[in-house]
MOPAC internal coordinates of N, CA, C and O (Angstrom, degrees):
PM7 1SCF
backbone

  N    0.0000 0     0.00 0     0.00 0    0    0    0
  C    1.4450 1     0.00 0     0.00 0    1    0    0
  C    1.5161 1   108.77 1     0.00 0    2    1    0
  O    1.2310 1   119.57 1   -51.92 1    3    2    1
  N    1.3365 1   118.43 1   128.08 1    3    2    1
  C    1.4644 1   122.53 1  -177.64 1    5    3    2
  C    1.5160 1   112.29 1   -83.96 1    6    5    3
  O    1.2310 1   121.21 1   -15.80 1    7    6    5
  N    1.3081 1   115.30 1   164.20 1    7    6    5
  C    1.4629 1   120.51 1   176.05 1    9    7    6
  C    1.5156 1   109.47 1  -120.58 1   10    9    7
  O    1.2310 1   121.27 1   -30.86 1   11   10    9
  N    1.3126 1   115.18 1   149.14 1   11   10    9
  C    1.4596 1   119.94 1   178.78 1   13   11   10
  C    1.5225 1   109.66 1   -80.66 1   14   13   11
  O    1.2310 1   120.64 1   -39.39 1   15   14   13
  N    1.2940 1   116.37 1   140.61 1   15   14   13
  C    1.4590 1   121.80 1   178.26 1   17   15   14
  C    1.5175 1   109.46 1   -91.70 1   18   17   15
  O    1.2310 1   119.90 1   -45.98 1   19   18   17
  N    1.3252 1   117.80 1   134.02 1   19   18   17
  C    1.4652 1   122.03 1   178.24 1   21   19   18
  C    1.5156 1   109.36 1  -121.34 1   22   21   19
  O    1.2310 1   121.04 1  -132.50 1   23   22   21
  N    1.3135 1   115.61 1    47.50 1   23   22   21
  C    1.4606 1   119.01 1  -178.54 1   25   23   22
  C    1.5129 1   110.83 1   -70.17 1   26   25   23
  O    1.2310 1   121.30 1   -32.83 1   27   26   25
  N    1.2989 1   115.13 1   147.17 1   27   26   25
  C    1.4575 1   122.99 1   178.63 1   29   27   26
  C    1.5166 1   106.22 1  -113.69 1   30   29   27
  O    1.2310 1   120.49 1   -73.13 1   31   30   29
  N    1.3153 1   116.68 1   106.87 1   31   30   29
  C    1.4627 1   119.93 1  -179.38 1   33   31   30
  C    1.5070 1   109.80 1  -125.13 1   34   33   31
  O    1.2310 1   121.20 1   -27.79 1   35   34   33
  N    1.3198 1   115.32 1   152.21 1   35   34   33
  C    1.4512 1   121.62 1   177.68 1   37   35   34
  C    1.5065 1   108.28 1  -121.12 1   38   37   35
  O    1.2310 1   120.59 1   -47.42 1   39   38   37
  N    1.3308 1   116.47 1   132.58 1   39   38   37
  C    1.4496 1   121.20 1   178.08 1   41   39   38
  C    1.5208 1   107.76 1  -127.40 1   42   41   39
  O    1.2310 1   120.39 1   -48.53 1   43   42   41
  N    1.3002 1   116.86 1   131.47 1   43   42   41
  C    1.4644 1   120.75 1   175.17 1   45   43   42
  C    1.5120 1   107.81 1  -117.49 1   46   45   43
  O    1.2310 1   120.75 1   -54.52 1   47   46   45
  N    1.2995 1   116.18 1   125.48 1   47   46   45
  C    1.4498 1   121.31 1   177.82 1   49   47   46
  C    1.5159 1   107.65 1  -100.03 1   50   49   47
  O    1.2310 1   120.30 1   -62.16 1   51   50   49
  N    1.3410 1   117.04 1   117.84 1   51   50   49
  C    1.4736 1   122.15 1  -179.33 1   53   51   50
  C    1.5164 1   109.43 1   -76.84 1   54   53   51
  O    1.2310 1   121.65 1   -44.90 1   55   54   53
  N    1.3012 1   114.45 1   135.10 1   55   54   53
  C    1.4499 1   120.73 1  -175.91 1   57   55   54
  C    1.5150 1   110.27 1  -127.93 1   58   57   55
  O    1.2310 1   119.97 1    -4.48 1   59   58   57
  N    1.3411 1   117.67 1   175.52 1   59   58   57
  C    1.4622 1   120.28 1  -179.69 1   61   59   58
  C    1.5263 1   111.81 1   -55.35 1   62   61   59
  O    1.2310 1   120.83 1   -28.20 1   63   62   61
  N    1.3180 1   116.02 1   151.80 1   63   62   61
  C    1.4617 1   124.39 1   177.09 1   65   63   62
  C    1.5253 1   112.95 1    60.33 1   66   65   63
  O    1.2310 1   120.01 1  -153.63 1   67   66   65
  N    1.3327 1   117.58 1    26.37 1   67   66   65
  C    1.4573 1   120.83 1   176.13 1   69   67   66
  C    1.5131 1   114.76 1    76.42 1   70   69   67
  O    1.2310 1   119.60 1  -174.22 1   71   70   69
  N    1.3309 1   118.37 1     5.78 1   71   70   69
  C    1.4562 1   121.09 1   179.01 1   73   71   70
  C    1.5237 1   109.12 1   -80.40 1   74   73   71
  O    1.2310 1   120.64 1   -31.97 1   75   74   73
  N    1.3273 1   116.38 1   148.03 1   75   74   73
  C    1.4647 1   119.25 1   177.18 1   77   75   74
  C    1.5149 1   110.24 1  -146.04 1   78   77   75
  O    1.2310 1   121.13 1   -35.47 1   79   78   77
  N    1.3260 1   115.45 1   144.53 1   79   78   77
  C    1.4566 1   122.25 1   172.53 1   81   79   78
  C    1.5199 1   105.78 1   -96.55 1   82   81   79
  O    1.2310 1   120.54 1   -51.23 1   83   82   81
  N    1.3163 1   116.56 1   128.77 1   83   82   81
  C    1.4563 1   121.07 1   179.50 1   85   83   82
  C    1.5172 1   109.34 1  -109.10 1   86   85   83
  O    1.2310 1   120.68 1   -52.39 1   87   86   85
  N    1.3422 1   116.30 1   127.61 1   87   86   85
  C    1.4568 1   121.84 1   178.39 1   89   87   86
  C    1.5261 1   107.31 1  -117.06 1   90   89   87
  O    1.2310 1   120.93 1   -61.51 1   91   90   89
  N    1.3191 1   115.82 1   118.49 1   91   90   89
  C    1.4653 1   121.59 1   175.84 1   93   91   90
  C    1.5236 1   106.70 1  -104.29 1   94   93   91
  O    1.2310 1   120.98 1   -69.35 1   95   94   93
  N    1.3288 1   115.73 1   110.65 1   95   94   93
  C    1.4591 1   122.16 1  -177.49 1   97   95   94
  C    1.5272 1   110.52 1   -79.52 1   98   97   95
  O    1.2310 1   121.01 1   -51.55 1   99   98   97
  N    1.3221 1   115.67 1   128.45 1   99   98   97
  C    1.4679 1   122.15 1   175.34 1  101   99   98
  C    1.5242 1   114.01 1    48.12 1  102  101   99
  O    1.2310 1   119.44 1  -121.62 1  103  102  101
  N    1.3407 1   118.67 1    58.38 1  103  102  101
  C    1.4655 1   119.00 1   178.68 1  105  103  102
  C    1.5302 1   109.96 1   -63.30 1  106  105  103
  O    1.2310 1   120.19 1   -31.29 1  107  106  105
  N    1.3309 1   117.25 1   148.71 1  107  106  105
  C    1.4673 1   119.60 1   179.67 1  109  107  106
  C    1.5296 1   111.24 1   -64.65 1  110  109  107
  O    1.2310 1   120.68 1   -28.09 1  111  110  109
  N    1.3172 1   116.30 1   151.91 1  111  110  109
  C    1.4628 1   122.11 1  -179.96 1  113  111  110
  C    1.5264 1   111.01 1   -55.33 1  114  113  111
  O    1.2310 1   120.04 1   144.37 1  115  114  113
  N    1.3286 1   117.52 1   -35.63 1  115  114  113
  C    1.4677 1   121.13 1   179.56 1  117  115  114
  C    1.5265 1   110.75 1   -60.54 1  118  117  115
  O    1.2310 1   120.21 1   142.09 1  119  118  117
  N    1.3151 1   117.20 1   -37.91 1  119  118  117
  C    1.4792 1   121.13 1   178.68 1  121  119  118
  C    1.5268 1   110.51 1   -66.76 1  122  121  119
  O    1.2310 1   120.55 1   136.93 1  123  122  121
  N    1.3296 1   116.56 1   -43.07 1  123  122  121
  C    1.4587 1   120.71 1   179.64 1  125  123  122
  C    1.5336 1   110.59 1   -63.89 1  126  125  123
  O    1.2310 1   120.45 1   139.95 1  127  126  125
  N    1.3331 1   116.75 1   -40.05 1  127  126  125
  C    1.4720 1   120.92 1   177.07 1  129  127  126
  C    1.5230 1   110.71 1   -64.63 1  130  129  127
  O    1.2310 1   120.44 1   137.50 1  131  130  129
  N    1.3380 1   116.77 1   -42.50 1  131  130  129
  C    1.4682 1   121.93 1   179.48 1  133  131  130
  C    1.5282 1   110.88 1   -58.99 1  134  133  131
  O    1.2310 1   120.48 1   139.76 1  135  134  133
  N    1.3267 1   116.68 1   -40.24 1  135  134  133
  C    1.4718 1   121.78 1  -179.97 1  137  135  134
  C    1.5340 1   112.61 1   -77.92 1  138  137  135
  O    1.2310 1   120.78 1   162.08 1  139  138  137
  N    1.3306 1   116.12 1   -17.92 1  139  138  137
  C    1.4677 1   119.54 1  -177.10 1  141  139  138
  C    1.5128 1   113.17 1    74.58 1  142  141  139
  O    1.2310 1   120.18 1  -149.62 1  143  142  141
  N    1.3137 1   117.27 1    30.38 1  143  142  141
  C    1.4660 1   122.96 1  -173.79 1  145  143  142
  C    1.5294 1   112.63 1   -53.15 1  146  145  143
  O    1.2310 1   119.99 1   137.72 1  147  146  145
  N    1.3268 1   117.63 1   -42.28 1  147  146  145
  C    1.4724 1   119.53 1  -175.80 1  149  147  146
  C    1.5265 1   112.99 1   -68.54 1  150  149  147
  O    1.2310 1   120.21 1   165.02 1  151  150  149
  N    1.3335 1   117.20 1   -14.98 1  151  150  149
  C    1.4711 1   120.20 1   177.23 1  153  151  150
  C    1.5343 1   111.62 1   -91.65 1  154  153  151
  O    1.2310 1   119.90 1   171.68 1  155  154  153
  N    1.3294 1   117.80 1    -8.32 1  155  154  153
  C    1.4559 1   121.74 1   178.57 1  157  155  154
  C    1.5300 1   109.50 1   -70.83 1  158  157  155
  O    1.2310 1   120.11 1   -24.76 1  159  158  157
  N    1.3396 1   117.40 1   155.24 1  159  158  157
  C    1.4697 1   119.98 1   174.49 1  161  159  158
  C    1.5320 1   110.23 1   -62.27 1  162  161  159
  O    1.2310 1   121.49 1   -19.81 1  163  162  161
  N    1.3429 1   114.75 1   160.19 1  163  162  161
  C    1.4694 1   120.36 1   177.50 1  165  163  162
  C    1.5239 1   109.71 1  -112.68 1  166  165  163
  O    1.2310 1   121.60 1   -28.09 1  167  166  165
  N    1.3112 1   114.54 1   151.91 1  167  166  165
  C    1.4601 1   122.53 1   177.13 1  169  167  166
  C    1.5085 1   107.83 1  -145.71 1  170  169  167
  O    1.2310 1   120.62 1   -34.10 1  171  170  169
  N    1.3027 1   116.43 1   145.90 1  171  170  169
  C    1.4509 1   120.42 1   177.73 1  173  171  170
  C    1.5161 1   110.52 1  -144.25 1  174  173  171
  O    1.2310 1   121.13 1   -19.56 1  175  174  173
  N    1.3253 1   115.44 1   160.44 1  175  174  173
  C    1.4611 1   119.93 1   177.61 1  177  175  174
  C    1.5279 1   109.34 1  -156.75 1  178  177  175
  O    1.2310 1   120.80 1   -24.00 1  179  178  177
  N    1.3298 1   116.08 1   156.00 1  179  178  177
  C    1.4597 1   120.66 1   175.58 1  181  179  178
  C    1.5242 1   109.52 1   -80.66 1  182  181  179
  O    1.2310 1   120.28 1    -7.45 1  183  182  181
  N    1.3194 1   117.07 1   172.55 1  183  182  181
  C    1.4626 1   119.40 1   174.48 1  185  183  182
  C    1.5227 1   111.04 1   -56.36 1  186  185  183
  O    1.2310 1   120.79 1   -34.62 1  187  186  185
  N    1.3381 1   116.10 1   145.38 1  187  186  185
  C    1.4607 1   121.84 1   179.84 1  189  187  186
  C    1.5178 1   110.21 1   160.15 1  190  189  187
  O    1.2310 1   121.08 1     5.75 1  191  190  189
  N    1.3397 1   115.54 1  -174.25 1  191  190  189
  C    1.4711 1   121.63 1  -179.90 1  193  191  190
  C    1.5202 1   108.76 1  -115.40 1  194  193  191
  O    1.2310 1   121.03 1   -47.32 1  195  194  193
  N    1.3338 1   115.64 1   132.68 1  195  194  193
  C    1.4525 1   121.59 1  -175.45 1  197  195  194
  C    1.5301 1   110.30 1  -134.36 1  198  197  195
  O    1.2310 1   119.35 1   -70.26 1  199  198  197
  N    1.3420 1   118.84 1   109.74 1  199  198  197
  C    1.4688 1   120.17 1   175.02 1  201  199  198
  C    1.5294 1   108.92 1   -74.87 1  202  201  199
  O    1.2310 1   120.46 1   -45.87 1  203  202  201
  N    1.3342 1   116.73 1   134.13 1  203  202  201
  C    1.4626 1   122.31 1  -176.36 1  205  203  202
  C    1.5167 1   110.96 1  -134.16 1  206  205  203
  O    1.2310 1   120.94 1   -36.07 1  207  206  205
  N    1.3394 1   115.81 1   143.93 1  207  206  205
  C    1.4628 1   122.32 1   170.79 1  209  207  206
  C    1.5120 1   106.23 1  -130.01 1  210  209  207
  O    1.2310 1   120.64 1   -54.28 1  211  210  209
  N    1.3173 1   116.39 1   125.72 1  211  210  209
  C    1.4573 1   121.51 1  -175.78 1  213  211  210
  C    1.5219 1   110.78 1   -93.93 1  214  213  211
  O    1.2310 1   121.02 1   -72.61 1  215  214  213
  N    1.3385 1   115.65 1   107.39 1  215  214  213
  C    1.4635 1   121.89 1   176.47 1  217  215  214
  C    1.5217 1   110.66 1   -84.34 1  218  217  215
  O    1.2310 1   120.92 1   173.29 1  219  218  217
  N    1.3244 1   115.84 1    -6.71 1  219  218  217
  C    1.4626 1   123.28 1   174.98 1  221  219  218
  C    1.5212 1   106.16 1  -145.11 1  222  221  219
  O    1.2310 1   120.54 1   -24.58 1  223  222  221
  N    1.3219 1   116.57 1   155.42 1  223  222  221
  C    1.4668 1   119.93 1   176.53 1  225  223  222
  C    1.5358 1   108.34 1   -65.07 1  226  225  223
  O    1.2310 1   120.74 1   -39.66 1  227  226  225
  N    1.3134 1   116.19 1   140.34 1  227  226  225
  C    1.4609 1   122.09 1   178.83 1  229  227  226
  C    1.5140 1   109.29 1  -120.37 1  230  229  227
  O    1.2310 1   120.95 1   -50.18 1  231  230  229
  N    1.3262 1   115.79 1   129.82 1  231  230  229
  C    1.4562 1   121.80 1   169.72 1  233  231  230
  C    1.5184 1   105.99 1  -114.70 1  234  233  231
  O    1.2310 1   120.54 1   -49.55 1  235  234  233
  N    1.3255 1   116.58 1   130.45 1  235  234  233
  C    1.4620 1   118.91 1   179.12 1  237  235  234
  C    1.5233 1   110.27 1  -137.87 1  238  237  235
  O    1.2310 1   121.85 1   -28.78 1  239  238  237
  N    1.3355 1   114.06 1   151.22 1  239  238  237
  C    1.4623 1   121.77 1   176.69 1  241  239  238
  C    1.5223 1   106.72 1  -121.30 1  242  241  239
  O    1.2310 1   120.88 1   -61.94 1  243  242  241
  N    1.3377 1   115.93 1   118.06 1  243  242  241
  C    1.4616 1   120.03 1  -178.64 1  245  243  242
  C    1.5164 1   111.16 1   -83.71 1  246  245  243
  O    1.2310 1   121.12 1   -58.99 1  247  246  245
  N    1.3360 1   115.46 1   121.01 1  247  246  245
  C    1.4528 1   121.98 1   176.33 1  249  247  246
  C    1.5270 1   108.68 1   -81.89 1  250  249  247
  O    1.2310 1   121.35 1   140.93 1  251  250  249
  N    1.3334 1   115.03 1   -39.07 1  251  250  249
  C    1.4678 1   119.94 1   174.87 1  253  251  250
  C    1.5166 1   108.59 1  -150.30 1  254  253  251
  O    1.2310 1   120.98 1   -18.12 1  255  254  253
  N    1.3226 1   115.73 1   161.88 1  255  254  253
  C    1.4527 1   121.38 1   176.12 1  257  255  254
  C    1.5142 1   113.94 1   113.30 1  258  257  255
  O    1.2310 1   121.60 1    -2.64 1  259  258  257
  N    1.3216 1   114.54 1   177.36 1  259  258  257
  C    1.4678 1   123.19 1   179.55 1  261  259  258
  C    1.5226 1   107.88 1  -151.01 1  262  261  259
  O    1.2310 1   120.65 1   -48.90 1  263  262  261
  N    1.3472 1   116.36 1   131.10 1  263  262  261
  C    1.4634 1   122.18 1  -175.33 1  265  263  262
  C    1.5187 1   110.42 1  -133.86 1  266  265  263
  O    1.2310 1   120.98 1   -36.28 1  267  266  265
  N    1.3326 1   115.74 1   143.72 1  267  266  265
  C    1.4652 1   123.03 1   166.96 1  269  267  266
  C    1.5222 1   105.80 1  -115.31 1  270  269  267
  O    1.2310 1   120.22 1   -59.69 1  271  270  269
  N    1.3287 1   117.19 1   120.31 1  271  270  269
  C    1.4642 1   121.45 1   179.87 1  273  271  270
  C    1.5234 1   108.73 1  -103.06 1  274  273  271
  O    1.2310 1   120.59 1   -65.43 1  275  274  273
  N    1.3291 1   116.48 1   114.57 1  275  274  273
  C    1.4687 1   122.53 1   177.22 1  277  275  274
  C    1.5229 1   107.46 1   -95.32 1  278  277  275
  O    1.2310 1   120.97 1   -60.86 1  279  278  277
  N    1.3206 1   115.75 1   119.14 1  279  278  277
  C    1.4587 1   121.30 1  -174.89 1  281  279  278
  C    1.5230 1   110.45 1   -84.46 1  282  281  279
  O    1.2310 1   120.97 1   -49.59 1  283  282  281
  N    1.3426 1   115.74 1   130.41 1  283  282  281
  C    1.4594 1   121.93 1   179.69 1  285  283  282
  C    1.5262 1   109.76 1   -62.61 1  286  285  283
  O    1.2310 1   120.53 1   -45.96 1  287  286  285
  N    1.3343 1   116.59 1   134.04 1  287  286  285
  C    1.4587 1   121.65 1   178.83 1  289  287  286
  C    1.5137 1   113.80 1    79.96 1  290  289  287
  O    1.2310 1   120.31 1  -166.88 1  291  290  289
  N    1.3203 1   117.00 1    13.12 1  291  290  289
  C    1.4617 1   121.33 1  -177.96 1  293  291  290
  C    1.5214 1   109.00 1  -146.13 1  294  293  291
  O    1.2310 1   121.09 1   -20.88 1  295  294  293
  N    1.3154 1   115.52 1   159.12 1  295  294  293
  C    1.4666 1   120.09 1   173.33 1  297  295  294
  C    1.5166 1   110.90 1   -92.66 1  298  297  295
  O    1.2310 1   121.05 1  -178.99 1  299  298  297
  N    1.3285 1   115.60 1     1.01 1  299  298  297
  C    1.4616 1   120.65 1  -178.73 1  301  299  298
  C    1.5246 1   111.11 1   -68.41 1  302  301  299
  O    1.2310 1   121.16 1   -39.97 1  303  302  301
  N    1.3067 1   115.38 1   140.03 1  303  302  301
  C    1.4549 1   122.80 1   174.52 1  305  303  302
  C    1.5279 1   106.26 1  -133.99 1  306  305  303
  O    1.2310 1   120.62 1   -57.14 1  307  306  305
  N    1.3157 1   116.42 1   122.86 1  307  306  305
  C    1.4550 1   121.82 1  -177.60 1  309  307  306
  C    1.5190 1   108.06 1  -108.66 1  310  309  307
  O    1.2310 1   120.67 1   -50.63 1  311  310  309
  N    1.3349 1   116.33 1   129.37 1  311  310  309
  C    1.4642 1   120.90 1   179.91 1  313  311  310
  C    1.5172 1   109.90 1  -109.36 1  314  313  311
  O    1.2310 1   121.24 1   -40.14 1  315  314  313
  N    1.3411 1   115.22 1   139.86 1  315  314  313
  C    1.4558 1   120.84 1   177.03 1  317  315  314
  C    1.5188 1   108.51 1  -152.96 1  318  317  315
  O    1.2310 1   120.98 1   -17.33 1  319  318  317
  N    1.3345 1   115.74 1   162.67 1  319  318  317
  C    1.4577 1   119.18 1  -176.86 1  321  319  318
  C    1.5076 1   112.17 1  -159.78 1  322  321  319
  O    1.2310 1   121.46 1    15.36 1  323  322  321
  N    1.3271 1   114.81 1  -164.64 1  323  322  321
  C    1.4628 1   122.61 1  -176.92 1  325  323  322
  C    1.5286 1   110.58 1   -49.46 1  326  325  323
  O    1.2310 1   121.27 1   -48.30 1  327  326  325
  N    1.3342 1   115.17 1   131.70 1  327  326  325
  C    1.4586 1   121.33 1   179.18 1  329  327  326
  C    1.5123 1   114.20 1    91.54 1  330  329  327
  O    1.2310 1   119.81 1   176.22 1  331  330  329
  N    1.3440 1   117.97 1    -3.78 1  331  330  329
  C    1.4643 1   121.35 1  -178.64 1  333  331  330
  C    1.5276 1   111.39 1   -96.67 1  334  333  331
  O    1.2310 1   121.18 1   -37.58 1  335  334  333
  N    1.3361 1   115.34 1   142.42 1  335  334  333
  C    1.4559 1   123.79 1   172.44 1  337  335  334
  C    1.5265 1   105.75 1  -104.50 1  338  337  335
  O    1.2310 1   120.30 1   -58.48 1  339  338  337
  N    1.3239 1   117.03 1   121.52 1  339  338  337
  C    1.4628 1   121.49 1  -171.26 1  341  339  338
  C    1.5285 1   110.13 1  -125.38 1  342  341  339
  O    1.2310 1   120.79 1   -43.37 1  343  342  341
  N    1.3408 1   116.10 1   136.63 1  343  342  341
  C    1.4638 1   121.47 1   178.19 1  345  343  342
  C    1.5325 1   108.74 1  -118.98 1  346  345  343
  O    1.2310 1   121.23 1   -54.42 1  347  346  345
  N    1.3480 1   115.26 1   125.58 1  347  346  345
  C    1.4596 1   123.05 1   175.72 1  349  347  346
  C    1.5198 1   107.35 1  -109.44 1  350  349  347
  O    1.2310 1   119.63 1   -54.40 1  351  350  349
  N    1.3253 1   118.32 1   125.60 1  351  350  349
  C    1.4675 1   120.19 1  -177.81 1  353  351  350
  C    1.5301 1   112.95 1   -75.10 1  354  353  351
  O    1.2310 1   121.38 1   -26.19 1  355  354  353
  N    1.3022 1   114.97 1   153.81 1  355  354  353
  C    1.4598 1   122.02 1   174.28 1  357  355  354
  C    1.5331 1   108.73 1   -57.93 1  358  357  355
  O    1.2310 1   120.31 1   -43.92 1  359  358  357
  N    1.3393 1   117.01 1   136.08 1  359  358  357
  C    1.4575 1   121.46 1   177.89 1  361  359  358
  C    1.5196 1   114.57 1    95.29 1  362  361  359
  O    1.2310 1   119.78 1   169.94 1  363  362  361
  N    1.3271 1   118.02 1   -10.06 1  363  362  361
  C    1.4644 1   121.31 1  -178.34 1  365  363  362
  C    1.5288 1   110.98 1   -77.49 1  366  365  363
  O    1.2310 1   120.52 1   -41.68 1  367  366  365
  N    1.3254 1   116.61 1   138.32 1  367  366  365
  C    1.4716 1   122.61 1   171.77 1  369  367  366
  C    1.5243 1   107.67 1  -117.60 1  370  369  367
  O    1.2310 1   120.95 1   -46.16 1  371  370  369
  N    1.3191 1   115.79 1   133.84 1  371  370  369
  C    1.4631 1   119.86 1   179.08 1  373  371  370
  C    1.5162 1   109.33 1  -156.26 1  374  373  371
  O    1.2310 1   120.94 1    -9.80 1  375  374  373
  N    1.3159 1   115.80 1   170.20 1  375  374  373
  C    1.4532 1   122.01 1   174.03 1  377  375  374
  C    1.5092 1   108.20 1  -118.20 1  378  377  375
  O    1.2310 1   121.11 1   -55.45 1  379  378  377
  N    1.3254 1   115.49 1   124.55 1  379  378  377
  C    1.4602 1   120.61 1   175.86 1  381  379  378
  C    1.5145 1   108.01 1   -86.55 1  382  381  379
  O    1.2310 1   120.71 1   -56.21 1  383  382  381
  N    1.3165 1   116.25 1   123.79 1  383  382  381
  C    1.4576 1   122.76 1   170.11 1  385  383  382
  C    1.5241 1   104.89 1  -101.96 1  386  385  383
  O    1.2310 1   121.12 1   -81.47 1  387  386  385
  N    1.3356 1   115.46 1    98.53 1  387  386  385
  C    1.4659 1   120.87 1  -177.79 1  389  387  386
  C    1.5219 1   107.64 1   -81.86 1  390  389  387
  O    1.2310 1   121.38 1   -71.11 1  391  390  389
  N    1.3232 1   114.96 1   108.89 1  391  390  389
  C    1.4584 1   121.78 1  -176.61 1  393  391  390
  C    1.5306 1   110.24 1   -82.95 1  394  393  391
  O    1.2310 1   120.54 1   138.50 1  395  394  393
  N    1.3354 1   116.57 1   -41.50 1  395  394  393
  C    1.4567 1   123.47 1   176.79 1  397  395  394
  C    1.5295 1   106.00 1  -125.48 1  398  397  395
  O    1.2310 1   120.08 1   -49.70 1  399  398  397
  N    1.3341 1   117.46 1   130.30 1  399  398  397
  C    1.4597 1   122.51 1  -177.23 1  401  399  398
  C    1.5208 1   112.99 1   -42.06 1  402  401  399
  O    1.2310 1   120.83 1   -41.65 1  403  402  401
  N    1.3401 1   116.03 1   138.35 1  403  402  401
  C    1.4589 1   123.17 1  -172.32 1  405  403  402
  C    1.5293 1   111.61 1  -102.77 1  406  405  403
  O    1.2310 1   121.49 1   -38.50 1  407  406  405
  N    1.3225 1   114.75 1   141.50 1  407  406  405
  C    1.4598 1   123.98 1   167.48 1  409  407  406
  C    1.5149 1   104.08 1  -133.52 1  410  409  407
  O    1.2310 1   120.26 1   -59.10 1  411  410  409
  N    1.3436 1   117.11 1   120.90 1  411  410  409
  C    1.4538 1   119.36 1  -174.88 1  413  411  410
  C    1.5239 1   111.52 1  -144.38 1  414  413  411
  O    1.2310 1   121.30 1   -22.89 1  415  414  413
  N    1.3191 1   115.11 1   157.11 1  415  414  413
  C    1.4570 1   123.42 1   166.36 1  417  415  414
  C    1.5237 1   105.84 1   -97.29 1  418  417  415
  O    1.2310 1   120.12 1   -35.76 1  419  418  417
  N    1.3430 1   117.38 1   144.24 1  419  418  417
  C    1.4610 1   119.08 1  -178.28 1  421  419  418
  C    1.5196 1   111.61 1  -143.24 1  422  421  419
  O    1.2310 1   121.52 1   -23.22 1  423  422  421
  N    1.3455 1   114.70 1   156.78 1  423  422  421
  C    1.4591 1   122.14 1   179.31 1  425  423  422
  C    1.5295 1   108.60 1  -147.24 1  426  425  423
  O    1.2310 1   120.76 1   -54.20 1  427  426  425
  N    1.3479 1   116.14 1   125.80 1  427  426  425
  C    1.4531 1   121.78 1   176.27 1  429  427  426
  C    1.5255 1   110.13 1   -96.19 1  430  429  427
  O    1.2310 1   120.82 1   -41.79 1  431  430  429
  N    1.3296 1   116.04 1   138.21 1  431  430  429
  C    1.4533 1   122.66 1   175.09 1  433  431  430
  C    1.5320 1   106.95 1  -117.38 1  434  433  431
  O    1.2310 1   120.04 1   -76.29 1  435  434  433
  N    1.3429 1   117.52 1   103.71 1  435  434  433
  C    1.4679 1   120.39 1  -174.33 1  437  435  434
  C    1.5254 1   114.65 1   -71.27 1  438  437  435
  O    1.2310 1   119.53 1   168.13 1  439  438  437
  N    1.3482 1   118.50 1   -11.87 1  439  438  437
  C    1.4744 1   119.69 1  -176.26 1  441  439  438
  C    1.5022 1   113.41 1   -74.64 1  442  441  439
  O    1.2310 1   120.10 1   180.00 1  443  442  441

């Protein structure tokens, strides 16, 4: 009988101009409570492609879904999905290829 893995890993993908997308896989519940994730607004979308430019840093926690983010000016593609805590830096432009419809909590930091 197998066991489920609940590893908590952080990956930062370095991008042009020193920008990086950080994906924290399966953060512990204590971390989510500390951040107040459940009090953040929610947003969802069906599968599709969405060009985005972040005028403020965005932190989001995916409740469901799967996304591939293609960063403008780079060949980098960052994948994340349900259970991931993801940080997009201010100034980043990318296109989200939503493979599985997304439901997420999000928080913008304008500083």
